[in-house]
Structure formats: structure tokens, C-alpha cells
C-alpha positions as CSV (number, residue, x, y, z in Angstrom):
1,M,16.0,9.5,-6.4
2,K,12.6,10.9,-6.5
3,L,9.6,9.7,-5.4
4,F,6.1,11.4,-7.2
5,G,3.1,11.1,-5.4
6,T,0.5,12.0,-3.3
7,P,-0.2,11.6,0.3
8,G,-4.1,10.6,-1.0
9,S,-2.7,7.5,-2.5
10,P,-2.0,4.0,-0.9
11,F,0.2,2.3,-3.0
12,V,2.3,5.5,-3.0
13,R,2.2,4.9,0.5
14,K,3.1,0.8,-0.4
15,A,6.7,2.2,-1.7
16,R,7.4,5.5,0.5
17,L,7.0,2.7,3.1
18,A,9.9,0.6,1.7
19,L,12.2,3.6,1.2
20,E,12.2,3.7,5.0
21,E,12.0,1.0,6.1
22,K,15.3,0.2,3.8
23,G,16.6,4.0,5.0
24,V,17.2,4.8,1.3
25,D,17.1,8.3,0.5
26,Y,14.9,10.0,-1.1
27,E,13.2,13.4,-2.4
28,Y,9.1,12.9,-1.5
29,V,7.8,15.5,-4.8
30,L,4.5,16.4,-4.7
31,A,2.4,15.3,-8.1
32,P,-1.5,15.7,-7.7
33,R,-3.7,15.6,-10.6
34,E,-3.3,19.2,-11.8
35,T,0.2,18.9,-12.7
36,R,0.4,15.8,-12.8
37,A,1.0,15.8,-17.2
38,A,3.5,17.4,-16.7
39,L,5.8,15.8,-14.0
40,V,4.6,11.6,-14.7
41,F,4.2,11.4,-17.7
42,P,7.6,12.1,-18.9
43,L,8.4,9.6,-16.6
44,N,5.4,6.6,-16.4
45,P,3.3,6.6,-20.8
46,L,0.8,5.4,-18.3
47,G,0.3,8.6,-16.1
48,K,0.2,6.6,-13.5
49,I,1.5,7.3,-9.3
50,P,3.5,6.1,-7.3
51,V,6.7,6.7,-9.4
52,L,10.8,6.9,-8.1
53,Q,13.5,8.4,-10.9
54,R,16.5,7.0,-10.2
55,D,19.6,9.7,-9.9
56,D,20.1,8.8,-13.6
57,G,17.4,9.6,-14.3
58,Q,16.0,5.9,-15.2
59,A,11.7,5.4,-14.4
60,V,10.9,3.0,-12.6
61,F,6.6,2.5,-12.1
62,D,4.4,0.6,-10.5
63,S,4.2,0.4,-6.6
64,P,5.2,-4.2,-6.7
65,V,8.1,-2.6,-9.1
66,I,9.3,0.2,-7.2
67,V,8.8,-2.3,-4.2
68,E,11.1,-4.6,-5.7
69,Y,14.2,-1.8,-6.8
70,V,14.6,-0.8,-4.2
71,D,14.9,-3.7,-1.5
72,G,17.6,-4.5,-4.3
73,L,19.2,-1.4,-3.0
74,K,20.8,-2.8,0.0
75,P,21.1,-6.4,1.3
76,E,19.2,-5.1,4.7
77,P,16.1,-5.4,5.8
78,R,15.7,-7.3,4.2
79,L,11.6,-6.6,2.7
80,I,11.3,-9.6,0.0
81,P,12.2,-13.2,1.2
82,A,14.9,-14.3,-0.7
83,A,13.8,-18.0,-0.8
84,F,11.8,-19.1,-3.0
85,E,8.5,-20.1,-1.2
86,D,8.9,-17.4,0.8
87,R,9.0,-15.2,-1.7
88,I,6.1,-15.8,-3.0
89,A,4.6,-15.6,0.5
90,V,5.3,-13.2,1.1
91,K,4.3,-11.3,-2.8
92,R,0.9,-13.5,-2.1
93,W,0.2,-11.4,1.4
94,E,1.3,-7.8,-1.2
95,A,-1.7,-8.6,-3.2
96,L,-4.5,-9.4,-0.7
97,G,-2.8,-5.7,0.3
98,D,-3.1,-4.1,-3.4
99,G,-6.4,-6.0,-3.8
100,I,-7.4,-4.9,-0.5
101,A,-6.9,-1.3,-1.1
102,E,-7.9,-1.5,-4.5
103,A,-11.4,-2.6,-3.8
104,T,-11.1,0.8,-1.8
105,V,-10.2,3.2,-4.2
106,L,-13.7,2.6,-6.4
107,I,-15.6,3.5,-3.5
108,T,-14.1,5.8,-2.1
109,H,-13.8,7.8,-5.3
110,D,-17.8,6.7,-6.7
111,L,-19.0,8.3,-3.7
112,R,-17.3,11.6,-4.4
113,E,-20.4,11.5,-7.6
114,P,-23.0,13.0,-7.2
115,A,-25.4,10.3,-6.8
116,D,-27.3,10.0,-9.3
117,R,-24.5,9.3,-11.7
118,R,-23.0,6.7,-9.1
119,Q,-22.4,2.8,-9.8
120,P,-25.6,0.8,-7.8
121,E,-25.6,-0.8,-4.6
122,K,-25.2,-4.4,-6.1
123,W,-21.1,-3.3,-7.5
124,Y,-20.4,-1.6,-3.6
125,E,-21.3,-5.1,-1.8
126,A,-19.2,-6.7,-4.9
127,Q,-16.3,-3.8,-4.2
128,R,-17.3,-4.8,0.3
129,G,-17.0,-8.5,-0.7
130,K,-13.8,-8.5,-1.1
131,I,-12.0,-6.4,1.5
132,R,-14.1,-8.7,3.9
133,R,-12.3,-11.9,1.7
134,G,-10.0,-10.2,2.0
135,L,-8.8,-9.2,5.8
136,A,-10.6,-12.6,6.6
137,M,-7.3,-14.5,4.7
138,M,-5.0,-12.0,5.9
139,E,-7.2,-13.1,9.5
140,R,-6.0,-16.5,8.4
141,E,-2.5,-16.3,7.2
142,L,-1.5,-14.1,10.4
143,G,-2.3,-15.9,13.3
144,D,-1.6,-15.2,16.4
145,G,2.2,-14.7,14.3
146,A,3.7,-11.9,15.7
147,F,4.6,-10.9,12.3
148,C,2.7,-11.4,8.3
149,Y,4.7,-13.7,7.5
150,G,8.0,-15.4,9.5
151,N,10.1,-14.5,11.6
152,A,10.6,-10.5,10.3
153,F,9.9,-7.6,9.0
154,T,8.4,-8.5,5.5
155,L,7.0,-6.6,2.9
156,A,4.2,-8.2,4.3
157,D,4.1,-6.1,7.3
158,I,3.8,-3.5,4.9
159,A,1.2,-5.0,2.0
160,A,-1.0,-4.8,5.5
161,G,-0.2,-1.8,7.0
162,Y,-1.1,0.4,4.4
163,A,-4.2,-0.8,2.8
164,L,-5.6,-0.8,6.2
165,G,-4.3,2.5,7.3
166,Y,-6.0,3.0,3.8
167,L,-9.0,1.1,4.4
168,D,-9.9,3.3,7.4
169,A,-9.3,6.6,5.7
170,G,-11.4,5.6,2.7
171,I,-14.5,4.7,4.8
172,P,-14.2,5.4,8.2
173,G,-17.3,3.0,8.5
174,C,-16.1,-0.5,7.5
175,N,-15.2,-1.5,11.3
176,W,-13.2,-4.8,10.0
177,R,-11.8,-5.0,13.6
178,A,-14.5,-7.1,14.8
179,A,-14.1,-9.4,12.5
180,S,-9.9,-9.2,12.5
181,P,-8.6,-8.6,15.6
182,R,-5.7,-10.3,15.8
183,L,-4.7,-8.4,12.3
184,A,-6.6,-5.8,14.8
185,R,-4.3,-6.2,17.0
186,H,-0.9,-6.8,14.9
187,Y,-1.6,-3.1,12.6
188,D,-2.7,-1.0,16.1
189,K,1.9,-2.3,16.2
190,L,2.7,-1.4,13.4
191,V,1.8,2.4,12.9
192,K,3.9,2.7,16.0
193,R,7.1,1.9,14.0
194,V,8.7,5.6,12.8
195,S,8.4,4.0,9.1
196,F,4.6,4.7,9.8
197,I,4.6,7.4,11.4
198,K,6.3,9.5,9.0
199,T,4.0,8.7,6.2
200,D,0.9,9.1,8.2
201,P,-0.9,10.3,5.0
202,A,-3.0,12.8,7.5
203,T,0.9,14.6,8.9
204,T,2.5,14.1,5.2
């Protein structure tokens, strides 16, 4: 299988984390903007990354679908629980992680624009509000647990980890740790996992 993406995309990292945690063999194919039309458009008409191309040529997109597909390839370790309520709880964490990452992406992309073309301050505050509220819910939901949900590593931990990693890289002065100490401690443990080390955007 081939995963098309770039190190700068938090959603690509989410897919890579799932592949690494499941122990699924794959080839990571860089698809920067200048070559994306040729590499990605034939697989995903929306032109978005990540895209997972199966061995039979079929394409799977986008990141939530890729993670669910990857989780179904092997019975263990289970990233998305089978029980309905547990499954929804873990997917809820995924939605939080995706939302925090999306708001961070919007901010980082807009900051690349010339000053006179950037969004107004109230727009930035709206995005920062999404991030703050998302992190506050993660902090409450985590509590004193060893994992984001239940008694084992799941997609919930992937969601928190990739979103926080991207937030650190994209908005270094955010200082989210002050308001989320338990989440900060959990993140510091997550980044020591092999999957997080192997998918660190700074080194891959």
C-alpha cells in the first residue's frame, strides 16, 4: 500500500500513526503541492491528502476513513472499539482532534499571507476559541486516566497526540499546557511511543 501526503499535514500524520500502531506495511509517498495534481487527483478527485492506495489500486480517503480501514486490516491492537458506545466515545475524541487541527491549519495558513491580506483579529480569536474549548474538553475527559479513553491506547490517543503536536509546531506561543496540565503530561508520554517518534514531522 501507498500513503500519499506531506510531513506538514496533521491529517497525514494521523493516518501514519494508525498504520504504525497497527503494524501495517506501507510506502510513504511525498505529495507536495507542486506534484499533487499528478499524484493525488487520479486517486482522490477532491485533491486532498492523505490518500491511501490499496494494493489493488483502490483509493481510500480521507483521514477518518483511512484510519477505520487500517484498523480493520488486523484484529489487534484495536484502535476503534467494537462496542457501540465505546466506538462513539473514541470517534468523539477524533472529532475533537480534527477540529483543533483544522483551526490551527487555518491560522497557520493565514499567517503566511502578507499582513494586508490577513483575516481580521476577530477571525483569529474565533479560531483560537475553538482550540481553547476543544482542549478544555480534552482535559476534562482525560481526567486522571492513563489513556484518553478506556484502559488501552486507541484512536482517541492518536487524535489528541497528533493535534497537540501540530498545535505546538504551528502556534509555538500558544502555551496550551498551562490550562491543560493533565493533557500535557499525557502528551509527553505519547511522544515517546515508537509510532510518534517515527512520524515526527520534524524528522520525517
